[in-house]
C-alpha positions as CSV (number, residue, x, y, z in Angstrom):
1,X,-11.1,19.0,-11.0
2,X,-10.9,19.5,-7.6
3,X,-8.0,16.8,-6.1
4,X,-8.0,16.5,-2.3
5,X,-5.0,15.0,-1.2
6,X,-4.5,13.7,2.2
7,X,-1.2,12.6,3.2
8,X,1.3,12.4,5.8
9,X,3.2,15.4,7.7
10,X,5.7,16.8,4.6
11,X,8.6,16.3,7.0
12,X,7.8,12.6,7.0
13,X,8.3,11.9,3.2
14,X,11.1,11.3,0.8
15,X,9.6,13.7,-1.8
16,X,12.3,12.0,-4.3
17,X,10.8,9.0,-4.1
18,X,7.7,9.6,-2.7
19,X,5.0,8.2,-4.9
20,X,1.8,10.8,-3.3
21,X,4.5,13.7,-4.6
22,X,4.8,12.8,-8.0
23,X,1.0,11.9,-8.1
24,X,0.3,15.9,-6.4
25,X,2.8,17.1,-9.1
26,X,1.3,14.9,-12.0
27,X,-2.5,16.2,-10.7
28,X,-1.3,20.2,-11.1
29,X,0.9,19.4,-14.5
30,X,-2.9,18.5,-15.2
31,X,-4.0,22.0,-14.4
32,X,-6.3,20.1,-12.1
33,X,-6.8,21.9,-8.9
34,X,-5.5,20.7,-6.0
35,X,-5.3,21.4,-2.1
36,X,-3.2,18.9,0.8
37,X,-4.2,18.1,4.7
38,X,-3.4,15.9,7.0
39,X,-5.8,13.6,9.8
40,X,-5.2,16.8,12.4
41,X,-6.5,18.8,9.6
42,X,-9.9,17.0,9.7
43,X,-13.2,17.4,11.5
44,X,-17.0,17.6,11.2
45,X,-19.8,19.2,12.4
46,X,-23.5,18.3,11.9
47,X,-22.8,15.6,10.0
48,X,-20.5,17.2,7.6
49,X,-16.4,17.1,7.2
50,X,-14.7,19.8,6.8
51,X,-10.2,20.4,6.8
52,X,-7.6,23.1,6.9
53,X,-6.1,23.1,3.6
54,X,-3.2,23.8,2.3
55,X,-1.8,24.8,-1.0
56,X,1.3,22.7,-1.8
57,X,4.4,24.2,-4.3
58,X,6.3,21.4,-5.2
59,X,10.6,22.6,-6.4
60,X,13.3,20.5,-6.6
61,X,12.8,17.7,-5.0
62,X,16.5,16.5,-4.2
63,X,16.4,19.9,-2.1
64,X,15.6,20.0,1.6
65,X,13.4,23.3,0.6
66,X,11.4,21.6,-1.8
67,X,8.1,22.1,-0.8
68,X,6.3,25.6,-0.4
69,X,3.1,25.5,1.6
70,X,0.6,28.2,1.7
71,X,-2.6,28.4,4.3
72,X,-5.8,28.3,2.6
73,X,-9.4,28.3,4.5
74,X,-11.5,25.8,6.5
75,X,-13.3,24.1,3.0
76,X,-16.2,21.7,3.3
77,X,-14.7,18.6,2.0
78,X,-18.0,18.0,-0.3
79,X,-16.7,21.2,-2.2
80,X,-14.2,18.7,-4.0
81,X,-14.6,15.9,-6.6
82,X,-11.6,13.2,-6.0
83,X,-9.8,12.8,-2.4
84,X,-7.3,10.6,-2.2
85,X,-6.6,8.6,1.1
86,X,-2.3,8.4,1.2
87,X,-1.9,8.2,4.9
88,X,0.7,5.8,5.7
89,X,-0.3,3.1,8.4
90,X,0.1,2.1,10.8
91,X,-3.4,0.6,10.4
92,X,-4.8,1.9,13.8
93,X,-7.7,3.5,15.6
94,X,-7.0,6.9,14.3
95,X,-6.7,5.6,10.8
96,X,-9.9,4.0,10.9
97,X,-11.5,7.1,11.8
98,X,-10.2,8.8,9.3
99,X,-11.9,6.5,6.9
100,X,-14.8,7.7,8.9
101,X,-14.3,10.8,8.1
102,X,-13.5,10.1,4.5
103,X,-17.0,8.3,4.0
104,X,-18.8,11.4,5.2
105,X,-17.3,13.7,1.8
106,X,-18.1,10.3,0.1
107,X,-21.8,10.2,0.7
108,X,-21.9,13.6,-0.8
109,X,-20.6,12.4,-3.6
110,X,-16.8,12.8,-3.4
111,X,-14.7,10.2,-5.4
112,X,-12.2,8.8,-2.2
113,X,-9.5,6.8,-3.8
114,X,-9.2,4.2,-1.9
115,X,-12.6,3.3,-1.2
116,X,-12.7,4.1,2.9
117,X,-14.9,1.2,4.0
118,X,-12.8,-1.4,1.9
119,X,-9.5,0.1,3.6
120,X,-11.4,-1.3,7.1
121,X,-11.9,-4.6,5.3
122,X,-8.9,-5.9,2.9
123,X,-6.0,-6.0,5.8
124,X,-2.9,-6.5,3.6
125,X,-1.8,-10.0,4.4
126,X,-5.3,-11.4,5.3
127,X,-6.9,-10.0,2.1
128,X,-4.7,-12.1,-0.3
129,X,-6.8,-15.6,1.3
130,X,-9.7,-14.7,-0.8
131,X,-7.6,-16.0,-3.6
132,X,-5.4,-19.0,-1.8
133,X,-5.3,-20.1,-5.8
134,X,-2.6,-17.3,-5.7
135,X,-0.8,-18.1,-2.8
136,X,1.8,-19.9,-1.4
137,X,0.6,-22.3,1.6
138,X,-0.8,-20.5,4.2
139,X,-1.5,-20.2,7.8
140,X,-3.0,-17.4,10.1
141,X,-3.7,-18.6,13.6
142,X,-1.8,-17.7,17.3
143,X,-2.3,-21.0,18.6
144,X,1.7,-22.0,19.0
145,X,1.3,-25.1,18.8
146,X,-0.8,-24.9,15.3
147,X,1.7,-22.5,14.4
148,X,4.4,-25.6,15.4
149,X,2.6,-27.9,13.2
150,X,2.8,-25.7,10.3
151,X,6.4,-25.5,10.5
152,X,7.2,-28.8,10.8
153,X,5.1,-29.9,7.8
154,X,7.3,-27.4,5.8
155,X,10.5,-26.5,7.7
156,X,11.0,-23.4,5.7
157,X,8.7,-21.3,6.9
158,X,8.2,-17.2,7.0
159,X,6.1,-15.8,10.1
160,X,5.3,-12.3,10.4
161,X,2.6,-10.3,12.1
162,X,-0.7,-9.2,10.2
163,X,0.0,-5.3,10.7
164,X,3.4,-5.1,10.0
165,X,5.0,-2.9,7.3
166,X,8.6,-2.5,5.6
167,X,9.5,-5.4,6.7
168,X,9.3,-5.4,10.5
169,X,9.3,-8.9,12.0
170,X,9.8,-10.7,9.7
171,X,11.2,-13.9,10.7
172,X,12.3,-17.2,8.3
173,X,12.2,-20.4,10.1
174,X,14.5,-23.3,8.7
175,X,14.7,-26.8,9.0
176,X,16.6,-26.2,12.1
177,X,14.1,-24.7,13.8
178,X,16.7,-22.1,16.1
179,X,14.3,-19.9,18.4
180,X,11.2,-21.0,17.2
181,X,9.5,-20.9,20.5
182,X,10.9,-17.7,21.4
183,X,9.4,-15.8,17.8
184,X,6.0,-17.2,18.4
185,X,6.2,-16.2,21.6
186,X,7.0,-12.8,20.2
187,X,5.0,-12.4,17.5
188,X,1.5,-13.8,19.4
189,X,2.6,-11.8,22.1
190,X,1.9,-15.3,24.1
191,X,-0.7,-16.3,21.8
192,X,-2.8,-13.1,22.2
193,X,-2.1,-11.7,18.6
194,X,-3.2,-13.1,15.6
195,X,0.2,-13.4,13.0
196,X,0.6,-15.0,9.3
197,X,2.6,-18.1,8.5
198,X,3.7,-18.9,4.7
199,X,5.6,-21.1,3.6
200,X,9.2,-19.7,2.0
201,X,9.8,-19.2,-1.4
202,X,13.6,-19.3,-2.2
203,X,12.7,-17.5,-5.6
204,X,12.8,-14.3,-3.1
205,X,17.3,-14.5,-3.5
206,X,17.5,-13.9,-7.0
207,X,14.3,-12.8,-8.3
208,X,13.5,-10.4,-5.5
209,X,9.9,-9.7,-4.2
210,X,8.1,-7.7,-7.0
211,X,5.7,-5.0,-6.1
212,X,3.3,-4.9,-8.9
213,X,1.0,-1.6,-9.5
214,X,-2.9,-2.0,-10.7
215,X,-5.1,0.7,-11.8
216,X,-8.8,-0.2,-11.1
217,X,-8.2,-3.9,-11.8
218,X,-5.4,-3.6,-15.0
219,X,-1.6,-4.3,-14.0
220,X,0.9,-1.6,-15.0
221,X,3.0,-3.6,-17.8
222,X,6.4,-2.7,-15.0
223,X,6.9,-4.1,-11.9
224,X,9.8,-3.4,-9.4
225,X,12.0,-6.4,-7.9
226,X,12.7,-5.0,-4.4
227,X,15.9,-7.6,-4.3
228,X,16.9,-8.7,-0.9
229,X,20.7,-7.5,0.7
230,X,23.5,-9.9,1.4
231,X,22.3,-11.8,4.6
232,X,18.6,-10.4,4.4
233,X,15.8,-12.3,3.2
234,X,13.1,-8.7,3.3
235,X,12.5,-7.7,-0.4
236,X,11.5,-4.5,1.0
237,X,13.2,-0.9,-0.1
238,X,13.3,0.4,3.7
239,X,14.9,-2.8,4.5
240,X,17.8,-2.2,2.5
241,X,16.8,-4.0,-0.5
242,X,17.8,-2.7,-3.7
243,X,15.1,-2.3,-6.9
244,X,15.1,-3.5,-10.4
245,X,12.7,-3.1,-12.8
246,X,11.7,-5.4,-15.0
247,X,8.7,-6.6,-16.9
248,X,5.7,-8.6,-15.9
249,X,5.6,-11.8,-16.6
250,X,2.5,-14.4,-17.9
251,X,2.1,-15.8,-14.1
252,X,1.7,-12.2,-13.2
253,X,-0.8,-11.1,-15.6
254,X,-2.9,-13.9,-14.5
255,X,-2.3,-13.5,-10.7
256,X,-3.5,-9.5,-11.8
257,X,-6.5,-11.6,-13.4
258,X,-7.6,-13.4,-10.2
259,X,-7.5,-10.8,-8.3
260,X,-8.5,-7.6,-10.7
261,X,-12.4,-7.8,-10.4
262,X,-12.2,-7.3,-6.6
263,X,-10.3,-4.9,-6.8
264,X,-12.6,-2.4,-9.3
265,X,-15.4,-4.0,-7.8
266,X,-14.8,-2.7,-4.3
267,X,-13.1,0.1,-5.1
268,X,-9.3,-0.4,-4.7
269,X,-8.4,2.1,-7.6
270,X,-4.7,2.0,-6.6
271,X,-3.1,-0.7,-5.4
272,X,0.3,-2.7,-4.8
273,X,0.7,-6.5,-4.4
274,X,4.0,-8.1,-3.5
275,X,4.7,-11.3,-5.4
276,X,7.6,-13.9,-5.1
277,X,8.4,-16.2,-8.0
278,X,4.7,-17.6,-8.7
279,X,2.8,-16.3,-5.6
280,X,0.9,-13.5,-4.4
281,X,2.2,-12.4,-0.4
282,X,0.7,-9.1,-0.3
283,X,-2.4,-7.0,-1.6
284,X,-0.9,-3.1,-0.2
285,X,-4.1,-0.6,-0.6
286,X,-3.2,2.1,2.3
287,X,-0.3,4.2,0.5
288,X,1.4,1.6,-2.6
289,X,4.7,2.9,-3.5
290,X,7.1,2.2,-5.8
291,X,5.6,4.7,-9.1
292,X,8.3,6.5,-8.7
293,X,11.0,4.2,-9.6
294,X,9.2,2.1,-12.2
295,X,8.6,5.4,-13.9
296,X,12.1,6.6,-14.1
297,X,12.9,3.8,-15.6
298,X,10.2,3.4,-18.6
299,X,8.1,5.5,-20.4
300,X,5.7,5.0,-18.8
301,X,3.0,7.8,-17.1
302,X,1.5,5.7,-14.2
303,X,0.3,8.4,-12.0
304,X,-1.5,9.8,-15.1
305,X,-2.8,7.4,-16.3
306,X,-4.3,6.7,-12.4
307,X,-5.5,10.3,-12.5
308,X,-7.2,10.3,-15.9
309,X,-8.6,6.8,-14.7
310,X,-10.6,8.6,-11.3
311,X,-11.6,11.6,-13.6
312,X,-13.2,9.2,-16.1
313,X,-15.0,7.0,-13.2
314,X,-15.7,10.5,-11.7
315,X,-17.4,12.1,-14.8
316,X,-19.0,8.5,-15.6
């Protein structure tokens, strides 16, 4: 198979824990040809999309000289079989333009994972509202009075921006309501920006925020529980949480059964959902992580399973 991987600049990656690097290395081990490129390498002429592509040789991922890069030619992306869209958020206008580029390749018969239109459609927090049976009590609004009423009803509430990542700007407002007005003014930018409010789930303290990976709608049997650091509420590795690999539960499987068919129908081939206690809190579709941590503690070949799944779809 001919694989192209759209990724972040290499200097932004931590190769020993990076899911994208693991996928590239596994593809090369499987005998696939593989090129990489970034957003700035892409361009379009006469309705066809091209990229300046590179060969990436992966060495010791714990070394600062882990990557050997060789510049190749400019190439029509239509010559590839599969493109992995592995650009991290933020989901800004340049991200949207990138999905337009990838749709041109998709139109030429290239399998793009994840599907560009679905990347635009599935905001990682808002998308959960399609599955209310799976979620904690949730309000999405920019109206401060309405958000305050939600807090008054539940007393323990998480407020966060819809476009946030890595645990940034996540606030837990307890029953005393300290700084509630200021928090809502800042998050909503004085009622000009919509945010999400969710009833606080106390299980995060002990059980953590579980990352469950799904391949074409089917869950990987182990998850990474991210336990917040002492005195913190955020189950994000980037925010200092520690990871613990755990088998998924019957409830986790039920949640995956609820959302899996929709993910599959939308061409969301590699997804990471976040589960706290019994509840779904996010559906991450842009560039899900935690593959390396789970593979390291199990006998699973998640990257290989994902690539073989795409190959099967491509050949169907």
